[in-house]
C-alpha positions in Angstrom: -27.1 4.1 17.1 -26.7 4.1 13.4 -29.6 3.9 10.9 -29.8 1.7 7.9 -28.7 4.5 5.7 -25.5 5.0 7.6 -24.3 1.4 7.7 -22.7 1.2 4.2 -19.8 3.6 3.9 -18.4 2.8 0.4 -18.1 0.0 -2.1 -14.7 -1.7 -2.3 -13.6 -2.2 -5.9 -10.5 -4.2 -6.5 -9.4 -7.0 -8.7 -10.5 -9.6 -6.2 -13.9 -7.9 -5.6 -14.4 -7.8 -9.4 -13.8 -11.6 -9.5 -16.2 -12.2 -6.6 -18.7 -10.0 -8.4 -18.6 -11.7 -11.8 -18.2 -15.4 -10.8 -19.7 -15.7 -7.3 -22.4 -12.9 -7.1 -20.7 -11.4 -4.1 -20.2 -7.6 -3.5 -17.8 -6.0 -1.0 -18.6 -2.9 1.1 -16.8 -1.0 3.8 -19.3 -0.8 6.8 -19.4 1.0 10.1 -17.6 -0.6 13.0 -20.7 -1.3 15.1 -22.9 -2.8 12.3 -24.1 -6.4 12.6 -24.8 -9.0 9.8 -28.5 -8.5 10.1 -28.2 -4.7 9.9 -25.9 -5.0 6.8 -28.4 -7.4 5.1 -31.3 -5.1 5.8 -29.4 -2.1 4.5 -28.3 -3.7 1.2 -31.8 -5.1 0.6 -33.4 -1.7 1.2 -31.0 0.5 -0.7 -30.4 -1.7 -3.8 -33.7 -3.7 -3.9 -32.0 -7.2 -4.1 -32.3 -10.5 -2.2 -29.3 -11.1 0.1 -28.5 -14.8 0.8 -25.5 -14.4 3.1 -23.3 -11.8 4.7 -19.7 -12.4 5.8 -17.9 -9.8 7.9 -14.1 -9.3 8.1 -12.3 -6.9 10.5 -9.3 -5.6 8.5 -6.4 -4.6 10.8 -4.5 -1.4 10.6 -1.5 -1.4 8.3 1.9 -0.7 9.9 4.9 0.5 8.0 8.5 1.5 8.9 10.0 5.0 8.3 13.2 5.0 6.3 15.3 7.3 8.5 14.7 6.1 12.0 13.2 2.6 11.4 10.4 3.1 13.8 7.0 1.4 13.3 4.3 3.9 12.5 0.6 3.2 12.0 -0.3 4.8 8.7 -3.8 3.5 8.0 -6.5 2.7 10.5 -8.4 -0.6 10.4 -12.0 -1.0 9.2 -14.8 -3.5 8.9 -15.6 -5.1 5.5 -18.7 -7.0 4.5 -18.9 -9.5 1.7 -22.6 -9.8 0.6 -23.8 -12.7 -1.5 -26.8 -12.0 -3.6 -29.4 -14.3 -5.1 -28.9 -15.6 -8.7 -29.9 -12.9 -11.2 -29.6 -9.9 -8.8 -27.0 -7.3 -9.5 -25.9 -4.0 -8.1 -25.3 -1.3 -10.7 -22.4 0.4 -9.0 -20.1 -2.5 -9.6 -21.1 -3.2 -13.2 -19.0 -0.5 -14.9 -19.4 0.6 -18.5 -21.9 -1.4 -20.6 
C-alpha cells in the first residue's frame, strides 16, 4: 500500500502541460500505477495546499520502436499512469511557474 507521500512521482512539464497550466488551471503529474483519483486528489491537496476540483487519469502505453538492422519491434520505454489535476480559480503550484 502506498502512502499519500508516495503517490506523486514527478511533474510532467511539456508544451501541452504549460498550455493546460496557463489557460485551464490544470497540472500534470506522473503517479504510481495503483493510485486512485481520490488518493491523487488527497495527495495534491496535502502537499501543495490547494483546492482540487477534478482529477483525470490516463494510462500511457509503452512506446515501441524498430531496430534499424534487424527490423524487430523492441519495447524501449515502459508505460506509466498520468494524472491531470484541475485546481480552483486562483490556486497555483509553484513548481510549474518557472522564473518570475
